Structures are given as structure tokens and as C-alpha cells.
C-alpha positions as CSV (number, residue, x, y, z in Angstrom):
1,M,-20.0,-7.3,-2.9
2,S,-16.4,-5.2,-2.4
3,W,-14.0,-6.6,0.5
4,Q,-15.2,-4.8,3.3
5,Y,-15.5,-4.2,7.4
6,H,-16.9,-1.9,9.7
7,H,-16.2,-0.4,12.9
8,R,-19.5,0.6,14.8
9,R,-21.7,-2.8,13.7
10,A,-21.8,-6.7,13.3
11,E,-24.2,-7.8,10.9
12,T,-26.5,-10.7,10.4
13,W,-27.2,-12.4,6.6
14,R,-30.3,-14.9,6.4
15,V,-29.7,-15.5,2.3
16,I,-33.2,-15.0,0.5
17,K,-32.7,-17.0,-3.2
18,G,-28.8,-18.5,-3.6
19,P,-26.9,-19.3,-3.7
20,V,-24.5,-16.6,-2.3
21,G,-20.7,-17.3,-1.8
22,V,-19.0,-15.5,1.5
23,V,-15.0,-14.7,2.3
24,R,-14.7,-13.7,5.8
25,S,-11.8,-13.6,7.7
26,L,-10.1,-11.4,11.3
27,D,-7.4,-10.4,9.6
28,D,-6.8,-8.4,5.9
29,A,-6.3,-11.6,4.1
30,Q,-9.0,-13.3,2.3
31,K,-9.8,-16.8,3.0
32,D,-11.5,-19.4,1.2
33,M,-15.4,-19.1,-0.2
34,I,-17.5,-20.5,1.3
35,P,-21.2,-21.5,-0.1
36,H,-24.6,-20.6,1.1
37,H,-28.0,-21.4,0.0
38,N,-31.7,-20.6,0.7
39,G,-32.5,-20.0,4.4
40,D,-28.6,-19.8,6.1
41,V,-28.3,-17.3,8.4
42,I,-24.5,-15.7,8.2
43,T,-23.2,-13.3,11.6
44,L,-20.4,-11.8,10.9
45,Q,-18.8,-9.7,14.0
46,K,-17.7,-5.9,14.4
47,G,-14.3,-6.2,12.8
48,E,-14.8,-8.6,10.2
49,R,-13.8,-8.8,7.3
50,H,-16.4,-10.4,4.4
51,R,-17.9,-10.1,1.0
52,L,-20.7,-11.3,-0.7
53,I,-20.7,-13.3,-3.7
54,G,-23.2,-14.1,-5.6
55,L,-22.7,-17.5,-7.4
56,D,-25.4,-17.3,-10.3
57,S,-25.0,-14.0,-11.2
58,W,-26.9,-12.4,-8.6
59,G,-28.9,-13.7,-5.2
60,V,-30.6,-12.2,-2.5
61,V,-29.9,-11.1,1.5
62,A,-31.4,-9.5,3.7
63,E,-28.8,-7.5,5.8
64,F,-29.5,-6.2,9.4
65,W,-27.0,-4.8,11.2
66,Q,-26.5,-4.5,14.9
67,H,-25.1,-1.2,16.1
68,T,-22.3,-1.3,18.5
69,E,-22.6,2.3,19.8
70,A,-26.1,3.9,20.6
71,K,-24.8,7.4,20.3
72,L,-22.6,6.8,17.5
73,P,-24.7,4.3,15.2
74,S,-23.5,2.8,12.0
75,N,-24.3,4.1,8.6
76,E,-22.8,4.1,4.8
77,E,-19.4,6.1,6.1
78,D,-18.9,3.1,8.2
79,I,-17.9,0.9,5.7
80,V,-14.0,0.4,5.6
81,R,-13.1,-0.8,1.7
82,L,-10.1,-3.4,1.2
83,Q,-10.3,-3.6,-2.2
84,D,-13.4,-2.8,-4.6
85,D,-13.9,-3.9,-8.1
86,Y,-16.3,-0.5,-8.8
87,A,-13.7,2.1,-7.4
88,R,-15.9,3.0,-4.9
89,K,-14.4,5.2,-1.6
């Protein structure tokens, strides 16, 4: 996943099939990757930078969005990509 954040949503992830790695930071500097395993729950704040990494070439994570603006819910346009290996905008 790209190194990214969102202006209008927080997220909760649950690891369904791991292991996966998560990098997170409150600023643009990427911190150390933390491994997570089946059943782990990761809570990301609105604006928190994050990246998901499949450690065994892939992983499965359930992602739940918490919209922070009732009149302007988050969507795919709310993704701010700081770094992306797939050249998305």
C-alpha cells in the first residue's frame, strides 16, 4: 500500500490472514515497521500516515472507515499519497 493519510477519516484494521507489517507516523517521516498477526487490531487516527505491507508476499486485512465529517464522508479522493510504488495519484 502507498504511504498515505486521509483528511476525513480514521480507520480500524483487523488482520484476517497475516503476518502483515504496518508503518505509521504522525508526520511524513516513515518509522519502523511493526509486524501484526491474525486477529490483531490496528487503529489509525485521521491524518496519521500509514502503509500496509504483506510480509509473506500478501495478507488479508478488513478495513473499517470512521467518517469524521458527516456532511462530507470520506471516499477514494480523500487519499493523500506521499509515496506510491504503483504511480497512482
